[in-house]
C-alpha positions as a printed Julia matrix, in Angstrom:
90×3 Matrix{Float64}:
 41.36  -18.79  21.07
 44.59  -20.02  21.46
 48.07  -19.55  20.17
 51.07  -21.85  19.25
 54.26  -20.23  20.91
 57.66  -21.01  20.41
 60.52  -20.36  23.62
 64.35  -20.25  22.89
 67.14  -19.87  25.65
 68.08  -22.11  28.32
 64.44  -23.88  28.78
 65.17  -27.65  28.39
 66.53  -29.43  31.89
 65.31  -26.42  34.35
 61.66  -28.02  34.69
 60.27  -25.91  31.94
 57.64  -27.72  30.68
 56.31  -29.15  34.0
 56.18  -25.5   35.49
 54.26  -24.12  32.11
 51.86  -26.88  32.82
 51.13  -26.0   36.33
 50.77  -21.97  35.3
 48.56  -22.92  32.52
 46.42  -25.01  34.85
 46.45  -22.3   37.34
 44.99  -19.2   34.63
 42.64  -22.24  33.35
 44.23  -22.79  30.14
 44.29  -25.79  28.17
 46.5   -27.24  25.2
 49.98  -29.01  25.59
 54.21  -27.94  25.99
 56.73  -30.24  24.37
 60.95  -29.86  24.16
 62.02  -29.44  20.14
 65.12  -30.81  18.91
 66.62  -27.54  18.67
 66.65  -27.2   22.65
 63.59  -24.77  22.44
 60.79  -25.83  23.91
 57.09  -25.51  21.93
 53.62  -24.67  23.27
 50.16  -24.4   22.25
 47.96  -22.85  24.8
 43.78  -22.37  24.51
 41.67  -20.19  26.48
 40.47  -15.99  26.84
 42.28  -13.58  25.67
 43.0   -12.03  29.19
 44.31  -15.56  30.15
 46.54  -15.97  27.1
 48.41  -12.49  27.23
 48.83  -13.84  31.57
 50.64  -17.11  30.08
 52.56  -15.34  27.11
 53.88  -12.93  29.87
 54.96  -15.8   32.18
 56.4   -17.49  29.23
 58.93  -14.65  28.51
 60.33  -15.36  31.76
 59.71  -18.74  32.34
 60.54  -20.47  36.04
 63.44  -19.48  38.03
 66.38  -21.38  36.96
 65.14  -20.61  32.93
 66.81  -18.46  30.6
 64.16  -17.13  28.15
 66.03  -15.11  24.85
 63.25  -14.91  22.54
 59.35  -15.76  22.38
 57.88  -16.45  18.89
 54.2   -16.49  18.38
 54.0   -18.71  15.51
 50.1   -19.21  14.69
 46.95  -17.83  16.77
 43.48  -18.7   15.91
 39.94  -20.05  17.05
 39.89  -23.81  15.38
 41.65  -25.72  17.88
 39.7   -27.93  21.06
 41.47  -29.18  23.77
 40.53  -30.71  27.17
 43.51  -30.3   29.59
 46.79  -28.95  29.53
 49.48  -32.27  28.97
 53.09  -32.54  28.64
 54.39  -33.94  25.14
 57.29  -36.69  25.12
 57.01  -37.36  21.35
């Protein structure tokens, strides 16, 4: 299963992508994370449903210097396959 999530708030310039990658690896998730031009962070996370829920809960808070104002689940499904969790730099 996977989820595509957009995170809004003060989420760029606060190590959000690296912290997301670290948390995803800790939970055994795969996918990617990247900064968006509108100041948000986009991520696709793939894993078991309980792991995805833990990651989603973490994304609502983020690392200590971030200030998450909104979390939007844009897409869910079963058809994507990733080998690792990467930070995309566009």
